[in-house]
VOBA-1610 file (N, C-alpha, C; in pm, whole numbers, padded with zeros to 5 digits, always signed):
BEGIN
Met+09252+09789+23448Met+09241+09846+23314Met+09342+09780+23219Arg+09466+09770+23273Arg+09571+09705+23192Arg+09531+09563+23154Lys+09475+09489+23252Lys+09433+09351+23225Lys+09324+09347+23119Ala+09231+09444+23131Ala+09121+09449+23033Ala+09176+09477+22894Phe+09274+09571+22888Phe+09333+09606+22759Phe+09402+09484+22696Ile+09478+09414+22781Ile+09549+09295+22732Ile+09450+09189+22683Ser+09342+09174+22756Ser+09240+09076+22718Ser+09180+09110+22583Val+09150+09241+22565Val+09092+09285+22437Val+09191+09261+22323Met+09317+09292+22345Met+09419+09272+22243Met+09433+09124+22206Cys+09427+09040+22308Cys+09436+08895+22283Cys+09320+08848+22197Leu+09202+08897+22231Leu+09084+08859+22153Leu+09097+08905+22008Met+09149+09028+21990Met+09167+09080+21854Met+09267+08995+21776Ile+09374+08957+21846Ile+09475+08874+21779Ile+09417+08739+21736Val+09340+08680+21828Val+09276+08551+21795Val+09181+08567+21678Phe+09103+08680+21680Phe+09006+08705+21573Phe+09076+08721+21438Ile+09183+08805+21441Ile+09257+08829+21317Ile+09321+08700+21266Ala+09379+08624+21359Ala+09441+08496+21319Ala+09337+08403+21260Gly+09218+08404+21324Gly+09110+08320+21274Gly+09068+08361+21136Cys+09058+08495+21114Cys+09021+08546+20982Cys+09124+08506+20878Asp+09253+08521+20916Asp+09359+08483+20823Asp+09352+08336+20791Asp+09321+08255+20895Asp+09313+08110+20875Asp+09197+08077+20781Asn+09082+08143+20805Asn+08966+08119+20718Asn+08996+08165+20576Lys+09065+08281+20567Lys+09100+08332+20434Lys+09188+08232+20360Ser+09283+08174+20434Ser+09372+08074+20373Ser+09293+07954+20325Lys+09197+07911+20412Lys+09116+07795+20374Lys+09032+07826+20252Asn+08972+07947+20250Asn+08889+07986+20136Asn+08972+07995+20009Asn+09093+08052+20022Asn+09180+08061+19906Asn+09218+07923+19855Ala+09242+07831+19950Ala+09277+07694+19910Ala+09162+07632+19833Gly+09039+07657+19882Gly+08922+07603+19814Gly+08906+07664+19677Ala+08931+07799+19670Ala+08918+07868+19542Ala+09020+07815+19443Glu+09143+07791+19493Glu+09245+07738+19405Glu+09204+07602+19349Lys+09141+07520+19432Lys+09097+07389+19385Lys+08988+07402+19280Ile+08894+07493+19306Ile+08784+07512+19212Ile+08836+07565+19079Glu+08936+07656+19085Glu+08982+07723+18964Glu+09093+07647+18892Lys+09133+07535+18944Lys+09239+07457+18879Lys+09191+07414+18741Ser+09262+07452+18640Ser+09219+07424+18503Ser+09257+07282+18460Val+09171+07222+18382Val+09201+07092+18322Val+09179+07103+18172Ser+09254+07026+18099Ser+09242+07022+17954Ser+09237+06877+17910Trp+09124+06836+17855Trp+09103+06696+17821Trp+09099+06674+17670Lys+09146+06558+17631Lys+09126+06510+17494Lys+09008+06413+17496Met+08911+06437+17411Met+08792+06353+17406Met+08783+06283+17271Ala+08795+06152+17272Ala+08784+06072+17150Ala+08637+06050+17117Ala+08598+06080+16995Ala+08457+06071+16956Ala+08431+05952+16865Ala+08312+05897+16880Ala+08269+05787+16793Ala+08195+05839+16670Phe+08164+05971+16669Phe+08086+06029+16560Phe+08159+06150+16503Pro+08155+06170+16371Pro+08217+06289+16313Pro+08154+06416+16369Ser+08233+06517+16392Ser+08181+06641+16450Ser+08079+06708+16359Ser+08088+06681+16229Ser+07996+06744+16133Ser+07859+06677+16130Leu+07846+06561+16193Leu+07720+06486+16185Leu+07615+06550+16274Val+07500+06581+16215Val+07393+06648+16288Val+07357+06570+16413Ile+07336+06636+16519Ile+07299+06586+16652Ile+07411+06504+16715Leu+07448+06391+16657Leu+07544+06301+16721Leu+07680+06366+16742Gly+07732+06429+16637Gly+07859+06500+16651Gly+07838+06644+16696Glu+07733+06704+16643Glu+07700+06843+16674Glu+07684+06866+16825Thr+07618+06773+16892Thr+07597+06787+17036Thr+07729+06778+17112Gly+07819+06694+17064Gly+07951+06685+17128Gly+08027+06816+17120Ile+08019+06883+17006Ile+08083+07013+16991Ile+08017+07116+17082Lys+07884+07112+17089Lys+07812+07203+17179Lys+07855+07180+17324Phe+07874+07054+17359Phe+07919+07024+17496Phe+08053+07091+17525Thr+08148+07078+17433Thr+08282+07135+17458Thr+08275+07286+17473Lys+08192+07351+17393Lys+08180+07497+17401Lys+08106+07540+17527Thr+08002+07466+17562Thr+07921+07503+17678Thr+07998+07483+17808Ile+08069+07372+17820Ile+08141+07348+17945Ile+08254+07449+17963Asp+08310+07497+17853Asp+08412+07602+17862Asp+08352+07729+17922Lys+08232+07766+17878Lys+08166+07886+17930Lys+08120+07867+18074Val+08055+07755+18100Val+07999+07730+18233Val+08108+07725+18340Ser+08222+07670+18304Ser+08331+07654+18402Ser+08422+07775+18411Gly+08393+07879+18332Gly+08484+07993+18330Gly+08619+07955+18272Ser+08615+07864+18175Ser+08735+07815+18106Ser+08829+07734+18194Thr+08779+07683+18307Thr+08864+07594+18388Thr+08854+07449+18341Ile+08755+07420+18254Ile+08744+07287+18195Ile+08743+07303+18044Lys+08847+07258+17981Lys+08855+07264+17835Lys+08859+07121+17781Val+08771+07093+17688Val+08762+06959+17629Val+08776+06973+17478Lys+08871+06903+17420Lys+08891+06907+17275Lys+08831+06782+17211Tyr+08748+06803+17111Tyr+08677+06696+17041Tyr+08767+06641+16930Phe+08799+06514+16937Phe+08881+06450+16834Phe+08794+06359+16748Glu+08808+06371+16618Glu+08728+06294+16524Glu+08754+06143+16539Pro+08658+06060+16495Pro+08678+05915+16502Pro+08809+05873+16435Gly+08888+05797+16506Gly+09014+05749+16452Gly+09132+05842+16474Ala+09108+05966+16513Ala+09218+06061+16531Ala+09305+06023+16650Leu+09242+05977+16757Leu+09316+05928+16874Leu+09314+05776+16878Val+09194+05721+16867Val+09174+05575+16864Val+09053+05547+16775Pro+09042+05427+16718Pro+08921+05391+16644Pro+08798+05399+16734Ala+08682+05422+16673Ala+08558+05443+16750Ala+08531+05332+16850Phe+08553+05208+16809Phe+08519+05096+16896Phe+08628+05063+16999Glu+08732+05146+17004Glu+08838+05128+17104Glu+08838+05239+17209Ile+08736+05323+17204Ile+08729+05436+17298Ile+08718+05388+17443Phe+08637+05287+17467Phe+08617+05235+17603Phe+08751+05199+17667Asp+08830+05118+17597Asp+08958+05074+17653Asp+09054+05191+17674Ala+09052+05286+17581Ala+09142+05401+17592Ala+09107+05488+17712Val+08978+05508+17736Val+08936+05587+17852Val+08962+05510+17981Ser+08936+05382+17980Ser+08959+05299+18098Ser+09105+05302+18141Ser+09195+05293+18046Ser+09338+05291+18077Ser+09394+05429+18108Gly+09323+05532+18064Gly+09372+05668+18085Gly+09456+05721+17971Ser+09472+05643+17863Ser+09547+05694+17748Ser+09469+05803+17676Val+09337+05805+17698Val+09251+05914+17652Val+09172+05961+17773Asp+09153+06092+17786Asp+09085+06146+17904Asp+08937+06115+17906Ala+08873+06127+17789Ala+08727+06114+17784Ala+08684+06062+17648Gly+08560+06015+17641Gly+08505+05965+17516Gly+08363+06016+17495Trp+08326+06033+17368Trp+08191+06075+17329Trp+08136+05960+17244Ser+08042+05885+17302Ser+08008+05759+17236Ser+07869+05711+17275Ser+07850+05581+17267Ser+07722+05518+17298Ser+07747+05396+17385Pro+07676+05380+17497Pro+07697+05263+17583Pro+07681+05131+17508Gly+07591+05129+17410Gly+07566+05006+17337Gly+07684+04956+17256Tyr+07780+05045+17228Tyr+07898+05003+17153Tyr+07985+04906+17232Trp+07964+04900+17363Trp+08051+04816+17446Trp+07982+04686+17486Ala+07885+04644+17405Ala+07809+04522+17435Ala+07899+04399+17444Gly+08006+04397+17366Gly+08096+04282+17370Gly+08170+04270+17502Lys+08187+04381+17573Lys+08254+04381+17702Lys+08155+04367+17817Ile+08046+04446+17809Ile+07945+04448+17915Ile+07807+04445+17849Pro+07751+04328+17825Pro+07623+04319+17755Pro+07512+04404+17816Ala+07514+04420+17947Ala+07408+04495+18015Ala+07406+04642+17976Leu+07517+04695+17926Leu+07521+04837+17890Leu+07428+04872+17775Gln+07387+04771+17700Gln+07297+04798+17588Gln+07166+04863+17634Phe+07123+04830+17755Phe+07000+04889+17808Phe+07013+05038+17833Phe+07136+05089+17835Phe+07157+05229+17867Phe+07176+05316+17743Thr+07160+05255+17625Thr+07149+05330+17500Thr+07007+05321+17449Thr+06958+05198+17436Thr+06824+05174+17386Thr+06800+05024+17391Phe+06676+04984+17374Phe+06645+04842+17357Phe+06510+04829+17289Pro+06487+04717+17218Pro+06364+04701+17141Pro+06238+04718+17226Phe+06142+04788+17166Phe+06012+04811+17230Phe+06028+04874+17368Gly+06133+04954+17382Gly+06163+05019+17509Gly+06084+05147+17529Pro+06123+05226+17628Pro+06048+05345+17666Pro+06075+05465+17576Asp+05981+05561+17580Asp+06008+05689+17517Asp+06101+05768+17611Pro+06152+05883+17567Pro+06251+05954+17650Pro+06203+05986+17791Gly+06077+06028+17807Gly+06028+06062+17940Gly+06033+05946+18037Glu+05987+05831+17992Glu+05989+05712+18076Glu+06133+05665+18100Tyr+06215+05678+17997Tyr+06356+05639+18007Tyr+06425+05720+18117Phe+06409+05853+18113Phe+06471+05939+18214Phe+06419+05906+18353Ala+06289+05875+18361Ala+06229+05843+18492Ala+06293+05719+18552Trp+06312+05616+18470Trp+06377+05494+18521Trp+06521+05521+18561Leu+06593+05594+18478Leu+06734+05621+18508Leu+06750+05701+18636Arg+06674+05808+18650Arg+06695+05901+18762Arg+06622+05861+18890Tyr+06508+05797+18874Tyr+06427+05768+18993Tyr+06388+05621+19006Gly+06433+05538+18914Gly+06400+05396+18920Gly+06519+05306+18941Gly+06635+05365+18972Gly+06754+05285+19000Gly+06846+05261+18882Gly+06808+05309+18764Gly+06889+05283+18646Gly+07028+05344+18652Asn+07036+05470+18693Asn+07167+05537+18696Asn+07265+05472+18792Glu+07214+05421+18903Glu+07302+05356+19000Glu+07371+05235+18939Ile+07295+05157+18863Ile+07354+05039+18798Ile+07448+05083+18686Phe+07405+05182+18610Phe+07484+05236+18499Phe+07624+05275+18546Arg+07630+05352+18653Arg+07760+05397+18704Arg+07841+05281+18760Glu+07774+05191+18829Glu+07843+05077+18889Glu+07913+04993+18782Leu+07845+04970+18670Leu+07902+04888+18564Leu+08028+04952+18506Tyr+08028+05083+18495Tyr+08145+05154+18442Tyr+08255+05170+18547His+08215+05193+18671His+08316+05215+18775His+08411+05096+18787Glu+08360+04977+18761Glu+08443+04857+18766Glu+08556+04861+18663His+08541+04950+18565His+08641+04962+18458His+08712+05098+18462Asn+08708+05162+18578Asn+08780+05288+18598Asn+08726+05400+18509Ile+08595+05402+18491Ile+08530+05502+18405Ile+08413+05564+18480Tyr+08398+05696+18464Tyr+08280+05766+18516Tyr+08192+05803+18397Pro+08067+05752+18390Pro+07981+05778+18276Pro+07872+05881+18307Ile+07834+05958+18207Ile+07722+06051+18219Ile+07644+06048+18087His+07514+06027+18094His+07434+06042+17973His+07437+06189+17933Cys+07470+06216+17807Cys+07494+06354+17764Cys+07426+06385+17631Met+07341+06294+17584Met+07272+06315+17457Met+07151+06223+17451Ala+07043+06272+17392Ala+06922+06191+17374Ala+06865+06220+17236Thr+06816+06117+17170Thr+06760+06137+17037Thr+06624+06069+17021Ser+06555+06113+16919Ser+06420+06067+16888Ser+06420+05922+16841Pro+06301+05866+16817Pro+06295+05731+16761Pro+06371+05722+16630Glu+06429+05608+16605Glu+06503+05588+16481Glu+06416+05522+16375Ala+06468+05524+16253Ala+06406+05446+16147Ala+06448+05301+16165Ser+06383+05212+16092Ser+06405+05070+16112Ser+06501+05007+16012Gly+06531+05080+15905Gly+06629+05023+15813Gly+06613+05067+15669Trp+06725+05059+15598Trp+06732+05086+15455Trp+06751+04953+15381Phe+06668+04930+15281Phe+06675+04807+15203Phe+06674+04840+15054Arg+06736+04753+14977Arg+06738+04774+14832Arg+06608+04731+14765Lys+06532+04648+14835Lys+06404+04602+14780Lys+06298+04607+14889Glu+06173+04606+14848Glu+06064+04609+14944Glu+06060+04479+15024Ile+06035+04491+15152Ile+06025+04374+15241Ile+05876+04350+15268Lys+05822+04250+15203Lys+05678+04224+15215Lys+05645+04125+15325Asn+05741+04041+15359Asn+05717+03940+15463Asn+05851+03896+15521Val+05846+03809+15620Val+05968+03768+15687Val+06062+03691+15595Glu+06006+03625+15495Glu+06090+03551+15401Glu+06184+03645+15324Asp+06141+03768+15302Asp+06224+03864+15230Asp+06346+03908+15311Leu+06342+03886+15441Leu+06456+03921+15526Leu+06562+03812+15527Gln+06520+03690+15507Gln+06610+03576+15524Gln+06726+03579+15425Gly+06845+03565+15480Gly+06965+03564+15397Gly+07030+03699+15376Leu+06964+03806+15421Leu+07023+03939+15404Leu+07141+03960+15498Lys+07239+04036+15452Lys+07351+04081+15536Lys+07323+04227+15572Met+07315+04256+15701Met+07268+04388+15743Met+07349+04444+15860Arg+07381+04571+15850Arg+07439+04641+15965Arg+07324+04668+16062Phe+07341+04625+16187Phe+07234+04645+16285Phe+07297+04665+16422Phe+07235+04754+16499Phe+07289+04793+16629Phe+07216+04726+16744Gly+07292+04693+16848Gly+07234+04657+16976Gly+07157+04527+16979Leu+07065+04521+17074Leu+06988+04399+17096Leu+06894+04369+16980Gly+06859+04472+16905Gly+06776+04449+16787Gly+06843+04358+16686Ala+06976+04359+16684Ala+07049+04272+16591Ala+07019+04126+16618Lys+07007+04090+16745Lys+06978+03951+16780Lys+06836+03911+16740Val+06747+04008+16741Val+06611+03983+16693Val+06615+03953+16543Met+06688+04034+16469Met+06698+04014+16325Met+06763+03880+16291Glu+06860+03841+16372Glu+06926+03712+16348Glu+06829+03597+16363Lys+06734+03610+16455Lys+06633+03506+16471Lys+06542+03495+16349Leu+06541+03600+16268Leu+06457+03602+16149Leu+06538+03573+16023Gly+06660+03524+16041Gly+06740+03481+15927Gly+06832+03585+15867Val+06850+03698+15935Val+06939+03804+15887Val+07077+03786+15950Ser+07180+03802+15869Ser+07318+03799+15919Ser+07357+03943+15952Thr+07386+03972+16078Thr+07411+04111+16118Thr+07557+04134+16157Gln+07596+04259+16146Gln+07726+04303+16195Gln+07715+04449+16237Leu+07801+04491+16330Leu+07801+04629+16377Leu+07915+04704+16310Leu+07881+04813+16244Leu+07980+04899+16180Leu+07966+05040+16233Ala+08077+05111+16245Ala+08071+05253+16281Ala+08006+05331+16168Gly+07950+05447+16201Gly+07873+05523+16102Gly+07947+05549+15973Gly+08073+05587+15981Gly+08150+05620+15863Gly+08186+05501+15776Asp+08168+05381+15828Asp+08203+05260+15752Asp+08083+05199+15680Ile+07964+05253+15704Ile+07844+05189+15650Ile+07828+05212+15501Tyr+07843+05336+15456Tyr+07823+05367+15313Tyr+07915+05283+15224Pro+08046+05278+15253Pro+08133+05194+15169Pro+08090+05047+15169Ala+08045+04998+15284Ala+08003+04857+15291Ala+07879+04833+15206Leu+07787+04929+15206Leu+07668+04918+15120Leu+07708+04925+14973Glu+07795+05020+14943Glu+07836+05043+14804Glu+07908+04922+14746Leu+07991+04859+14828Leu+08069+04743+14782Leu+07990+04613+14787Gly+07873+04615+14852Gly+07794+04493+14863Gly+07834+04405+14980Thr+07920+04458+15067Thr+07957+04382+15187Thr+07835+04358+15274Ile+07744+04455+15274Ile+07613+04440+15339Ile+07504+04474+15238Asp+07387+04415+15258Asp+07274+04438+15168Asp+07182+04549+15219Ala+07184+04571+15348Ala+07091+04665+15410Ala+07155+04721+15537Thr+07095+04826+15589Thr+07148+04885+15712Thr+07041+04962+15788Glu+07063+04976+15915Glu+06995+05080+15994Glu+07107+05157+16060Phe+07084+05284+16085Phe+07181+05361+16162Phe+07111+05457+16257Ser+07030+05547+16200Ser+06971+05646+16288Ser+06835+05692+16235Met+06812+05822+16238Met+06686+05883+16199Met+06705+05956+16067Pro+06596+06000+16003Pro+06608+06060+15870Pro+06712+06171+15857Ala+06715+06266+15950Ala+06807+06380+15938Ala+06953+06337+15943Ile+06982+06228+16010Ile+07119+06177+16017Ile+07148+06084+15900Asp+07055+05996+15871Asp+07076+05900+15761Asp+07097+05969+15627Ile+07024+06079+15605Ile+07037+06149+15477Ile+07176+06211+15462Glu+07234+06253+15573Glu+07370+06309+15568Glu+07473+06203+15532Leu+07445+06080+15570Leu+07539+05970+15541Leu+07517+05910+15402Gly+07412+05956+15332Gly+07394+05920+15192Gly+07337+05783+15164Phe+07274+05720+15261Phe+07222+05585+15239Phe+07118+05581+15126Asn+07046+05691+15107Asn+06943+05698+15003Asn+07002+05695+14863Asp+07133+05712+14849Asp+07196+05700+14717Asp+07206+05555+14673Ile+07198+05463+14768Ile+07219+05321+14737Ile+07093+05238+14760Ala+07023+05265+14868Ala+06901+05190+14901Ala+06784+05287+14904Asp+06672+05249+14845Asp+06562+05345+14837Asp+06433+05298+14904His+06441+05193+14986His+06325+05150+15064His+06358+05173+15212Tyr+06283+05262+15274Tyr+06313+05311+15410Tyr+06198+05274+15502Tyr+06230+05199+15608Tyr+06124+05142+15692Tyr+06113+05208+15830Phe+05987+05218+15874Phe+05950+05274+16005Phe+05843+05186+16069Pro+05820+05192+16199Pro+05897+05266+16298Pro+06020+05189+16343Gly+06107+05259+16414Gly+06229+05194+16465Gly+06198+05120+16594Trp+06137+05005+16580Trp+06097+04924+16696Trp+06216+04889+16785His+06335+04886+16724His+06456+04848+16798His+06515+04964+16877Gln+06479+05090+16839Gln+06534+05207+16907Gln+06429+05317+16919Pro+06332+05300+17009Pro+06229+05402+17025Pro+06281+05531+17088Ala+06394+05527+17151Ala+06467+05644+17201Ala+06610+05599+17221Ser+06703+05692+17205Ser+06845+05654+17217Ser+06920+05754+17302Leu+07017+05704+17378Leu+07097+05788+17467Leu+07245+05775+17434Gly+07314+05888+17433Gly+07458+05889+17414Gly+07527+05927+17544Glu+07659+05913+17545Glu+07731+05928+17672Glu+07857+06011+17659Leu+07893+06069+17771Leu+08028+06120+17795Leu+08089+06024+17896Ile+08201+05962+17861Ile+08270+05877+17958Ile+08405+05939+17990Val+08440+05939+18119Val+08561+06006+18166Val+08645+05907+18245Asn+08774+05909+18219Asn+08864+05827+18300Asn+08845+05862+18447Met+08829+05762+18533Met+08795+05786+18673Met+08902+05870+18746Asp+09028+05849+18715Asp+09134+05927+18779Asp+09121+06075+18743Arg+09087+06103+18616Arg+09067+06243+18574Arg+08945+06302+18645Trp+08841+06221+18658Trp+08718+06269+18722Trp+08745+06306+18868Leu+08819+06223+18937Leu+08844+06246+19079Leu+08936+06365+19104Glu+09008+06407+19002Glu+09094+06525+19014Glu+09014+06655+19014Leu+08890+06649+18969Leu+08806+06769+18961Leu+08755+06810+19098Ser+08727+06937+19114Ser+08660+06985+19235Ser+08512+06946+19226Asp+08443+06954+19338Asp+08300+06925+19339Asp+08225+07021+19246Thr+08270+07145+19243Thr+08206+07244+19156Thr+08223+07205+19009Gln+08343+07164+18972Gln+08367+07125+18833Gln+08287+07001+18794Lys+08278+06906+18886Lys+08196+06788+18858Lys+08051+06828+18833Ala+08001+06918+18919Ala+07862+06964+18904Ala+07844+07038+18772Gln+07943+07115+18732Gln+07935+07188+18605Gln+07922+07092+18487Ile+07996+06983+18491Ile+07987+06884+18383Ile+07851+06815+18385Glu+07806+06775+18502Glu+07676+06707+18514Glu+07564+06798+18463Val+07565+06924+18504Val+07460+07018+18463Val+07467+07044+18312Thr+07586+07056+18259Thr+07602+07077+18115Thr+07548+06959+18037Cys+07576+06838+18084Cys+07522+06719+18016Cys+07369+06715+18026Gly+07315+06762+18138Gly+07170+06771+18149Gly+07111+06862+18043Glu+07177+06974+18019Glu+07133+07067+17913Glu+07148+07003+17776Met+07255+06926+17755Met+07275+06859+17626Met+07166+06756+17600Leu+07121+06686+17705Leu+07011+06591+17689Leu+06887+06660+17635Val+06851+06772+17695Val+06731+06846+17652Val+06749+06901+17511Asp+06864+06963+17486Asp+06887+07027+17357Asp+06891+06926+17243Ser+06961+06815+17263Ser+06972+06715+17156Ser+06839+06650+17125Leu+06758+06626+17229Leu+06627+06566+17206Leu+06537+06662+17130Ala+06536+06789+17170Ala+06454+06888+17101Ala+06501+06905+16956Asn+06632+06908+16937Asn+06689+06923+16804Asn+06652+06804+16716Ser+06662+06684+16771Ser+06635+06565+16691Ser+06488+06556+16650Glu+06399+06612+16730Glu+06258+06618+16690Glu+06237+06723+16581Ala+06303+06837+16595Ala+06279+06950+16505Ala+06329+06926+16363Val+06436+06850+16347Val+06499+06839+16214Val+06444+06725+16129Gln+06355+06643+16184Gln+06308+06527+16106Gln+06214+06563+15990Pro+06113+06649+16010Pro+06017+06674+15900Pro+06082+06719+15769Pro+06171+06819+15770Pro+06232+06857+15642Pro+06318+06746+15581Ala+06379+06665+15666Ala+06461+06554+15615Ala+06375+06451+15544Ile+06259+06420+15602Ile+06168+06323+15541Ile+06120+06375+15406Thr+06084+06502+15400Thr+06040+06563+15274Thr+06149+06553+15169Lys+06271+06583+15207Lys+06383+06578+15113Lys+06406+06436+15063Leu+06394+06339+15151Leu+06411+06199+15110Leu+06305+06157+15011Glu+06182+06194+15039Glu+06072+06158+14948Glu+06091+06224+14812Glu+06137+06348+14811Glu+06160+06418+14685Glu+06273+06355+14605Ser+06364+06286+14674Ser+06475+06220+14605Ser+06437+06083+14551Gly+06313+06041+14578Gly+06266+05912+14526Gly+06264+05798+14625Val+06298+05824+14749Val+06294+05720+14852Val+06150+05680+14878Gln+06127+05550+14887Gln+05994+05498+14920Gln+05990+05469+15070Ile+05901+05537+15139Ile+05890+05522+15283Ile+05780+05423+15317His+05813+05325+15399His+05719+05218+15435His+05700+05213+15586Lys+05587+05161+15628Lys+05565+05128+15769Lys+05546+04977+15778Trp+05611+04917+15876Trp+05595+04774+15895Trp+05448+04740+15922Ser+05407+04628+15872Ser+05270+04582+15896Ser+05255+04543+16043Pro+05132+04543+16095Pro+05110+04498+16233Pro+05163+04357+16256Glu+05155+04274+16153Glu+05202+04136+16166Glu+05354+04131+16184Met+05426+04216+16109Met+05572+04218+16123Met+05613+04276+16258Ile+05544+04380+16302Ile+05575+04437+16434Ile+05553+04333+16544Ala+05444+04259+16532Ala+05415+04155+16631Ala+05524+04048+16631Leu+05575+04016+16512Leu+05681+03916+16501Leu+05811+03967+16563Phe+05846+04091+16534Phe+05966+04150+16596Phe+05954+04145+16749Lys+05837+04178+16799Lys+05816+04182+16944Lys+05827+04043+17005Glu+05769+03946+16938Glu+05775+03808+16987Glu+05920+03761+16997Lys+05998+03789+16892Lys+06138+03747+16892Lys+06221+03825+16994Trp+06184+03951+17018Trp+06254+04030+17118Trp+06242+03967+17256Phe+06124+03926+17294Phe+06108+03867+17426Phe+06182+03734+17438Glu+06196+03663+17328Glu+06279+03542+17329Glu+06425+03580+17353Val+06471+03681+17279Val+06611+03724+17289Val+06645+03771+17429Val+06562+03858+17487Val+06597+03919+17615Val+06602+03816+17728Glu+06512+03719+17723Glu+06515+03616+17827Glu+06636+03524+17810Glu+06671+03495+17685Glu+06791+03414+17660Glu+06917+03485+17709Glu+06928+03613+17678Glu+07046+03690+17719Glu+07053+03705+17871Ala+06937+03722+17933Ala+06933+03736+18080Ala+06979+03608+18149Ser+06954+03495+18086Ser+06994+03367+18146Ser+07145+03344+18137Lys+07213+03423+18053Lys+07357+03404+18031Lys+07444+03497+18115Asn+07387+03609+18161Asn+07471+03713+18222Asn+07400+03775+18341Glu+07466+03773+18456Glu+07404+03821+18580Glu+07371+03970+18576Asp+07464+04051+18526Asp+07438+04195+18519Asp+07325+04226+18422Phe+07324+04157+18310Phe+07217+04175+18212Phe+07083+04144+18276Ser+07078+04033+18349Ser+06955+03992+18417Ser+06913+04096+18521Arg+07010+04151+18592Arg+06981+04250+18696Arg+06920+04377+18635Val+06977+04422+18524Val+06924+04543+18461Val+06786+04516+18403Trp+06769+04403+18337Trp+06640+04369+18279Trp+06533+04360+18387Ser+06566+04304+18501Ser+06471+04296+18613Ser+06432+04436+18661Ser+06530+04525+18669Ser+06504+04663+18710Ser+06412+04733+18610Val+06441+04715+18483Val+06359+04775+18377Val+06216+04723+18384Lys+06202+04592+18393Lys+06067+04532+18396Lys+05987+04581+18516Lys+06051+04586+18631Lys+05982+04629+18752Lys+05932+04773+18738Phe+06019+04860+18688Phe+05979+05000+18674Phe+05869+05016+18570Arg+05884+04949+18456Arg+05787+04967+18348Arg+05651+04908+18383Thr+05651+04801+18460Thr+05523+04743+18505Thr+05449+04842+18593Ser+05522+04906+18683Ser+05461+05005+18771Ser+05418+05129+18692Tyr+05502+05171+18599Tyr+05478+05293+18522Tyr+05360+05279+18426Ala+05334+05157+18382Ala+05232+05133+18279Ala+05096+05187+18318Arg+05061+05178+18446Arg+04931+05228+18493Arg+04920+05378+18471Trp+05025+05451+18508Trp+05027+05595+18488Trp+05025+05629+18339Lys+05102+05557+18260Lys+05107+05583+18116Lys+04970+05563+18052Asp+04899+05461+18097Asp+04766+05431+18043Asp+04667+05541+18080Leu+04676+05590+18204Leu+04580+05691+18250Leu+04616+05832+18204Gly+04743+05862+18202Gly+04785+06000+18185Gly+04807+06047+18043Tyr+04825+05954+17948Tyr+04862+05994+17813Tyr+04757+05954+17710Leu+04742+06040+17609Leu+04652+06008+17498Leu+04710+05892+17418Lys+04624+05808+17368Lys+04668+05693+17288Lys+04683+05736+17141
//
């Protein structure tokens, strides 16, 4: 009996010790999950700017709620921490925790990243997401950033853009020749082939450049955003469609050391929040365009659509540009090959499944 009693007591002690050990482990895990972080996020867009800045503010508020306030992100206006075009380097070095920007802004460092914002005659959002998530795009996207100590997440999506603001009507390619124009991404190289001198300016720098005559024309975004920046006060010929940006993606970039400090739960909370931001920003960007177009027309803006001949010319020059760029850069070529392979396969489904 005594032996049995001792045996039972030993078992109880082992059980209790095991419970205490598990409790300690669980508490350790809970402490890791609940460890609070506070990040400074340098933005490339003013917080007041519809969709582009607005979504960044929504992200900061949503991640605070989703994480139970264990992840706090403060949105800093362009230039408050670093200039917009210096966000990449600041996040890479760790002098800034995170950035709210566009992959295409870093074309001078990594040309292949332009494919992860937009590219001429590219996919609509549905096809874009399919390539990124199930066609190998995200794997390359992350790899390109990881080499620079950055963890990237697509965190914003927007509708097709307009094609540009001009002071005069563009009737043919000759009317483009000699113009100085703000233009983004790979589309800029297409315009250069048509005799346009291009430069990339941050959103807040475009209006003064137009006003001073530093540039003759510009493209930036879609009607609801362009009207906020006041381009219609200076140029009154507005062209569609935005062949150079049929869909656009924005990013949250995080210093890799900061990212690795997070628990798995916190990482998932950020990823899921960015997924919600993708849906919300895309829906928002579709919803706000009609009233913006009406307002522009009422202000006297003349809205034009490119002729089929001009669209065909843009497309011809695009294929020249992309093959030339692919021949210069291995990563660019790798991404372009991935895009082509996926889109070739997808084309059959797109033809069968969607109304023309």
